[in-house]
N, C-alpha and C positions, 0 to 999 in steps of 0.2 A: 094487592098492592104493595110496593118492598121498600122499606127506607130504613135507615140507620140512623139512630140520634148520636151524632157524636160532634164536638166541636174541633173541625178541622182547620188547618192553616194552609190558604190558598197564596201561593207564591208571597210568603209574608205577611199576608192578613188575615187576623183573626177577625170571624164573623159578629158583627152587632150582637149578635145574641149574647155574646160573651160579658156583655154590660149589665143586662139582666141576670145573668145566673150569679154574677158578681155581687148585685145589689143582694141577691138570695143568701151566699155567704154572710156577707157582712151583717144581715139582719141576724142569721144566725152566731155569727161569730158572738155581737154584741150582746144578746140574749144570755150567751153562755159565760161569756166572762164577767157577766154584771154581777161577779160575787167575790167577796175578802176573802183572802186567803190565811189561814193559821197556821201552815204546813213548814213555816221559815222562808226565808232570805231567798234560796234559792228558786223554791217553788213560786214564793208570790214575785219575783222579778219577774220568772219566764211568764207567767199569766199576764201579768203588767203590759211586756214587751207585746203579745201577740194583741193585746185589748189597744195599742198605741198604734199598731201595725191597722187596724182595722179601723181605726177612729181616723187614720190618713186617708186609706181608702174612700171612707166618707167624705171628708175633703175633697179629694177630687171629682168626686159625682156630684156634690150639690153645690159645688162652687165653681169648679173648672170646666167639667162637660156642659153644666148647664149655662155657664157663660157662653160657651161656645155656641151650641144648638142657639141660641136668644139672639144670634147676628147672623143678620145678611153677609155673604161674601165678600163685599164690596167694604163691608164695617168690621171687617176681622181684625186684631191688631198685627202692625207691623214689627214689634220687638216683644217688649214683655210687659205683662200685666201683672200686675199684685191683687190679691184680693182676702179679703178676710175671715176670718175663722170664726169659730162657734164651738161655744160648749155645751157638753150634752152633760144634761145634769146627772150627777150621780156617777158618770162612766168615765169623765175626761173631756180632753178638747182637742181640736185641730186648729192649725194655726200656720202663717207662711204658706197659703197657698196662691201659688202663682203659674203662670202660662207664659212660654216660652216660645215661640216662633222657631221652625229648624229651617237652619238656611244650608240649602243645599246648591252645588255646583252642575248645571247641565251641560247637555251633548257639546259638543264643539266649544268651551269653555266661554259659553254665554251666561253670565248669571242669573237662575230664574228665581222669581216669584216661588217661595213655598208654600203650600195650603196645610202642611206637617204642624203639628204642635205637641210639645212635650209640656204634662201638667205635672206638677209637684205639688205635694200637701205635707205638711209634718203631723203627726199624731203624738200626742202627749197624755200619759195615763199615769198616776200615782197608787202604792199601795204603803201599807204599815208597817214599820219595822218592827218585830216584837222582840225588844231588848236582846238583840244577837249583835255578840262582838262588844262593840265599843260604843254603839248606838244606843240612843236611850230608846225606852219606850214608847209608842204613840207616834214618834216621828215621822214627818210625809218624803217619800223617796220618789222620785219623777225619773221616767223612763220616756225617749223619744226615738221614733221611726219615722223615716221621710219615705214615702211612697210615691212611684211615678208611672203615668200613663202617656203612652204615646196615641195621637188621635190625629186622622186624616179625614180633609174636607171630602166629602164623596163628589164625583160628576157623571156625567151621562155617561162615560167611558166605564165606569166600574161595574155597569150591566152589559153583559154581553147581549141582552135582549131586554126592552123595556120597552112598552106602550102606555097608551092614556085608555082605547078602546080594543078591543079585541075582535067586537062584533064589523061588520062593513057599514056603509051607509043605508044600506037596505037591509038592516038588522039579522044578517047571515052571519052564522059563527065560522071562525076559521081556526080549523082544530089542530091541534098537537097531535099526531099519530104516529103511526108504527116507525115510519123511514128518519122521524125526526127525533135526532139526538144532539144536547146542548151541553156544553161543558163549562162556561161563566154562568155570574149571576143571572137571574130570569127573574122580572117583574111586570105586573100591570097592576094600573088602575081598575081594571076592569076585572068578568069573570075568563078564567081561561079555560077554554073548551080541550079537554083531554078524550082520544079517541081512540081506541085499542092498547099499542105499549109505546109510547115514545119514553125516551129516557131521557133523565135530569141528572148530571154529573153534577153541577152548581147547585148552590141554594137558589130555591125557586120561593116566591111570596104573590100576594092578591093582595088588593085593599078590599076584597070581598070576603064574605065568610064563608065560602067553600067553592073548588071547581065543579063546573060544567061536564059533564062523563057520559059519554055514547062506549057500551061495552068495553069500560076503559081497564086495563092492567097496568100501569105507567111502572116504571123503576125510578125512585127517589134515592140519591144518594145523601140527601139531607132532609132532614124532617120538613115538609112545607110550613109556611108560615103563613094565616091568615090575618084580616082585619089590620096589615099593615097600613100606617100612614102615607096617603099618596105622594106620588112624587109630583111636583109642578112641573106643568108644560108652560114654558111662555110663550107668545107669540112673533118674537121678534127675538134673533142671536145679538144680542147687544155687546156681547163679547168679544164677538169677532168684529162686529161692525166698528166698535170703538178703538178697535188695534188693527185694524185694516191698515196695509201700505203694499199694495195700491187700493184704492176704492174705484172701480171701474163702472162709468155709468153706461146705460144702455140707452141714451136717447128717447127717454119716456117709451120703452119698449120696442122701439123699431131696430134694434139692432140686438142680434144673436152673438155672444160671449164664447168665444173655445178655447180652452185653457188645456195645452198641449205638454205634458213634464217631457223632457226630452233628457232625463238622467241628471249627468254629469255636466252636462251643457246649461242646466235652468233651466228655464220655462217659458215657454212662447203663449202671448196672450193676444189673440185674433179676434176681428169683429168682422162680421157680415149683415147685410139687409133679413132681416127675420124674412123666412119663409122662403128663401131663395137657397141655390146648393151652398156648399160650402166653401168657403173660399179660402186664402191665407194671408187675406189683408191684416199684419202685423200691426197692433193696436200698442203692445209694451213686451221688450224682454227683460225676463228677471233672472238673476244669477242663483244659484243654488242657495235656498233659502234655509236660515241658521233661526230657527222659533220667529216666523212668519206666521202671518194671516192674509189672505186674499177676501175682499167683499164686492161682488158682481152684484149692482142695482137692477136687478133682471133675471130673464133665463141664462142658464149656460149649458156648456157641454165639456168635460172633461174625461180624460185619456192619457196613457202615456206611465212613462217610468220615473218614479219619483226618487230624488236623490234628496235628504234632507229633512227637515220638519217642518210642515207648513198645514194650516187648516182654510180652505177653501168653503166660502159661504155666498149664498144668493138668495136674494127677494123673492124670485122667482123658484121655478122647477129647475131642476139637476139633471142633466141626462149624461146617463156613464154609455159611450159610442164605443167604447172598446175596452180593452183591458187597463186596468188602472192599479198598477203593482210596485213595488220597491224595487230597487236597484238591488242585486242580489238575492233574491226570491226566485225559487222553482218555476221557469217558464210555462209549466204544463199547468199547476194548479194556484202559482201564487204563494204557497206555504213556504215556512222559513223558520229557523230557529231563533225564537225570540230572545234568547239571552244574549245581553249584549248587542244586540242588533240596532244600529242608529238612526234609521229613517222612520219616520212616522207623518201621516195623514188624516186630517180631520174632514170630513165633507160634511157642511151643516145647510139645509135649506130651509128656507121659511115658507115653501111648498111641499112640493114631491120629490124623491130622487127615484128615477125612472130607469130602466135598462131600454135601451134603444134597442127594436126591432130590426136589424141589420144584418150582412151578411157574416162580419168577423165574430157577431154575439150568437149567431147558431139561425139567423132566418131561412125560412121554408123549409122546416122538420131538418134542421142542420145536423141532429143528432144521427137520422136515420141514416142522412146521406152519408157520413162518415165523415172527415176530417181534411184537413189539407191548409195549404200555407193561406189559401183565401177564405178559409171554415174552419175555425177552430171547435165549433159546436160549443161553448161554454164562454163563462167570463168570470175573470181573477180580478178579486176586489180584496188591497189590501189596504182598510181605512176604519176608523171610527167613525159612523154614518148617524145623520139626525136628519131626520122629515117633522117638522114642527108642524108645516101647513095640513097634511095630510099623510103620505105614506109612503114607503119604500115598496116597490112595484116593476111592474114589465109592461112595455108598449104593445097594443095587437092583441086583446085577449081571447078574440074570434066571439065576442059577444053577437047577440043576433042582430043588435042594431047598431053594430059598426059597418063602415062601408067596406072595409080592408077586410079580407078572408083570408087567411092563410091555408095549406092543404091540412089534409087529415092524413095521421097526426102530424103535431106543429110541436114536434120536444124538440128542445132548441139547446139542450143539452144541461149543464150544472151552472149554477153559483157558486162558485168557488171563494167563500169570503174567511180572510182570516182577519177579523178586527171585531167590530159591534155593530149594532145597529138599533137606533131608537126612533120608534115613528108615534105620531099623533095618533092615528089609527092603523091597525093592521092591514097590510096590503096583501094582496095575492102576488105570489109569484108563482104558483101552477095552478091551471082548472083542468077542467073535465069536458071542456069543447073540444070540438072536433076529435075525439078519441084520446083528448090529451096535450094539452097546449101549455107551452113555458117551459119554468126549469125545475129540475130538482135542486135540492137543498144541499150544500156541504160546508156547512158552519163550522168554525173554529174560532175561539176566544183568542186575543192578543193578550195573553197575560201581562205584558207591560203597561197595560193602561190600567191595570190595578193597581200598579205603582205611582204612573203620570199618565196623565192624559195629554192627546193632542194641543199644539197650543192655540190657549186660550177657548177651549171649549166650553161647554155649557156645564157650571155646577149643578148639583142635585139642591132642591130646597124643597120645603114643606110650602102651602099654598100662602104661608104669610109672608116669604120668601127668606125665612131663615134656612142656613146651610144644613145639610143632612152628614150624619159624620159618621165614619167606621173607625173601630179601634184598631189600631195596630200592635199593640204591646202594652202590656203592663209590670210588673214587679215593684222592687225595692232599690233607693240608690243606693 
């Protein structure tokens, strides 16, 4: 088992581990600096300066970061918040601790809410003057230093892979194994199963005390973290629901909603009777979205070429019936250079997100039958995906109890994901049934999500609803 213990910088994001390390430095520094100097003005001044800096850092942690972590996302300050100071006996004090919300200008000149905060605190330490120069013996001299930290509210999009449960409803472990390579942050509230040689190039953590291992020889770029506080999974996507325009009713589940992204032509929303062949009965046409949410009160189908920034949510199951990828991404696999890329999509289901078993998605052993205009034997997905009700998975697994049985094998290609996936329970995307059924995984993280999630995406909170924060940077003002 290999790992490298380093503090890495992922697209400008410093791991939350930095807070722990900074706290240790603070404790060490305070203990070391807590003695008076008798070696002259310069030495005493330098020591008091360092001491003031550590006091400022203590104010940031004890006041600023604690304040943010004790708030629900909807209760975070919208402007500047002034907090109190504290005297550290025989050491000094910190004062003027404040939190300032960072204002940012979003894509398309849309003024966006920012969930990034700058925390400032000023440390003050004193030292005695020992009759140097014109200063009298015993006179107190004071030094102030102001430190700053930038912290950002974490969302589900900050995770490349996030689950609440790693086992199926039948208590089966779904393993990470040799073909699996993940580049973004991986976390589960459950035990993570490792089999053979998976590779993790992003941080990996679990709320449990260990991994489940089977002949495991994984590679870790970062030291795995255990007993990490669990990420809370809500049952409803309230942020998407509350900001949706439009809100699409399904008439008590009697209608299927079909959302077709048409690139620069905007979005067409169709509805047709549930259980009947798909029809193009137009419900509503939307212009190219600029920071928008759509919510369907029922099941929905999604496909097409995405221009703009939008999140689609639904209360039922979400079906991926064809490629769903950004304008300008590679037609073969959906990949793109994320730096400066303007388009962004969130897919949030309060049920499952399911890859439809159809011809364009590789039906009838599409991988083995080759490709072609009507059989691409794969599916491309550009999105941050959240399945709150159950799983991200695929249709027709060829289980014995299913009425429909595909060919042998039934390999449908690859899920080419450039984005992120969160799911209540980890779902299968490949089975051993019929000598192989389903999809291989080609998952790549969209590192833009580490700086900014899709519109109205779900925030990451603890079980008390308090926001989880990442430290972006810290230093001296």
